[in-house]
C-alpha positions as CSV (number, residue, x, y, z in Angstrom):
1,M,-11.4,2.7,-5.7
2,H,-7.8,0.6,-6.2
3,L,-7.2,-2.8,-5.5
4,R,-4.3,-4.0,-4.1
5,Q,-2.9,-7.2,-2.4
6,V,-0.8,-6.7,0.9
7,T,0.0,-10.0,1.7
8,A,1.4,-13.6,0.3
9,C,-1.3,-15.9,2.2
10,S,-3.3,-17.7,-0.5
11,E,-6.3,-18.4,2.3
12,P,-9.6,-16.9,1.7
13,S,-10.7,-14.0,3.7
14,T,-12.9,-15.0,6.9
15,Y,-13.0,-11.4,7.9
16,T,-12.7,-7.4,7.1
17,T,-11.8,-3.8,9.0
18,R,-12.1,-1.1,7.3
19,R,-10.6,2.8,8.4
20,P,-13.4,5.6,7.6
21,R,-12.3,8.9,7.6
22,K,-15.8,11.5,7.7
23,G,-18.1,8.4,7.6
24,A,-16.5,7.1,4.4
25,P,-14.0,4.5,4.0
26,T,-10.6,5.3,3.1
27,W,-9.5,1.8,2.9
28,Q,-11.3,-2.1,3.6
29,I,-9.2,-5.0,3.8
30,Y,-9.9,-8.8,3.9
31,T,-8.1,-10.9,6.0
32,C,-7.9,-14.5,7.0
33,R,-8.3,-16.0,10.5
34,R,-4.8,-16.2,11.4
35,H,-4.0,-12.8,9.3
36,R,-6.9,-10.6,11.2
37,T,-5.0,-8.8,13.8
38,Y,-2.1,-7.7,11.4
39,W,-4.8,-4.7,10.3
40,H,-7.0,-4.6,13.2
41,Y,-8.8,-1.1,14.3
42,P,-10.6,-1.4,17.8
43,D,-13.9,-2.6,17.3
44,G,-13.2,-2.7,13.4
45,L,-12.9,-5.8,12.8
46,R,-15.6,-8.3,11.3
47,R,-16.1,-11.3,10.9
48,L,-17.7,-12.0,7.0
49,P,-20.9,-13.6,6.0
50,L,-20.6,-17.2,5.1
51,D,-22.2,-16.9,2.1
52,G,-20.6,-13.4,1.2
53,E,-17.8,-13.0,-1.1
54,H,-14.7,-14.0,0.2
55,P,-11.3,-12.4,-1.2
56,A,-8.5,-13.8,-0.9
57,C,-6.6,-12.6,2.5
58,G,-4.9,-9.2,2.0
59,T,-7.0,-8.2,-0.4
60,V,-7.6,-4.2,0.0
61,H,-10.0,-2.0,-1.3
62,D,-8.4,1.5,-1.4
63,Y,-11.2,4.5,-1.8
64,R,-8.5,7.1,-1.1
65,P,-7.1,9.5,-4.0
66,H,-4.1,7.8,-6.0
67,A,-1.8,10.6,-4.4
68,E,-2.7,9.6,-0.9
69,I,-2.1,6.0,-2.0
70,I,1.3,7.2,-3.3
71,V,2.5,8.4,-0.5
72,S,1.0,6.0,1.6
73,H,3.3,3.7,0.1
74,L,6.2,5.8,0.5
75,T,5.5,6.2,4.0
76,G,4.5,2.9,5.1
77,W,6.2,-0.8,3.8
78,M,8.8,1.2,2.5
79,C,9.5,3.5,5.1
80,L,10.7,6.5,3.1
81,G,8.9,9.0,3.5
82,G,11.3,11.6,5.2
83,I,12.9,14.6,3.3
84,P,16.6,14.9,4.1
85,V,18.1,18.2,5.7
86,G,18.4,20.4,2.7
87,V,15.3,19.6,0.1
88,P,12.7,21.5,0.0
89,R,9.3,20.0,1.9
90,P,6.7,19.3,-1.2
91,A,3.4,20.0,-0.5
92,A,1.9,16.7,0.9
93,D,-0.4,16.0,-2.4
94,D,2.6,16.2,-4.8
95,W,3.7,12.6,-5.1
96,Q,6.0,12.9,-7.8
97,A,8.1,15.3,-5.9
98,R,7.9,12.8,-2.7
99,L,8.9,10.1,-5.5
100,R,11.8,11.7,-6.5
101,I,13.0,12.2,-3.1
102,A,13.0,9.1,-2.4
103,A,14.8,7.6,-5.3
104,R,17.1,10.2,-5.4
105,G,17.8,8.8,-1.8
106,G,18.8,5.9,-2.6
107,V,17.9,2.7,-0.8
108,A,19.8,-0.4,0.2
109,D,18.1,-3.1,-1.3
110,A,18.7,-3.0,-5.3
111,A,15.2,-4.0,-5.6
112,L,13.4,-1.5,-3.9
113,Q,15.7,1.3,-5.7
114,A,14.8,-0.5,-9.1
115,V,11.2,-0.4,-8.1
116,L,11.5,3.6,-7.2
117,D,13.2,4.0,-10.1
118,R,10.8,2.4,-12.6
119,A,8.2,4.1,-10.7
120,V,9.8,7.9,-10.9
121,H,9.8,6.6,-15.1
122,H,6.1,6.3,-14.9
123,A,5.6,9.1,-13.5
124,E,6.7,11.6,-15.6
125,A,5.8,10.1,-18.3
126,G,2.4,10.7,-16.7
127,E,1.3,7.0,-16.0
128,T,-0.3,7.0,-12.8
129,H,-2.2,3.6,-13.2
130,A,1.6,2.0,-13.7
131,V,2.8,3.6,-10.9
132,L,0.0,2.3,-8.3
133,A,0.3,-1.0,-10.1
134,L,4.4,-1.2,-9.7
135,L,4.3,-0.2,-6.1
136,A,1.1,-2.2,-5.3
137,A,2.7,-5.6,-6.9
138,A,6.2,-4.5,-5.0
139,E,4.3,-4.7,-1.7
140,T,3.1,-7.8,-2.5
141,E,6.3,-9.2,-3.1
142,A,7.8,-7.5,0.0
143,A,5.3,-9.0,2.2
144,G,6.1,-12.2,1.1
145,V,10.3,-11.7,1.4
146,R,9.2,-10.6,4.9
147,G,7.7,-13.9,5.3
148,R,5.1,-11.6,6.6
149,A,1.1,-13.3,6.2
150,R,2.3,-16.2,4.2
């Protein structure tokens, strides 16, 4: 399991929702009352028991393979999932190629470009966990900058 924080909200969670695939969770997110609708799936929102664990709002338990998580960062909050014309499309699970393509494509946001450049460096060194940690930290920072979930 990979742990992520996708909000800058410091409230304890009161709700949870998860996205299942083939009967098993792919991820589970914990949110406070104010942010419960950001990641709501129909019939998926559950109130946490009062006597149970209440992680900080925005805590995500991600059960997907590392490659899928990294590609999800690129295609999700980073909006960098496109493959430029003339560039061969990498395999769906070739996260390193997709990361290099995103970094080479140039990003207007200098901070995001720096994250991509560091992520490529870690990927080339075989440091998958460092890539995951870097992208997760950048996601949390981006949530705060966007004002989302404060």
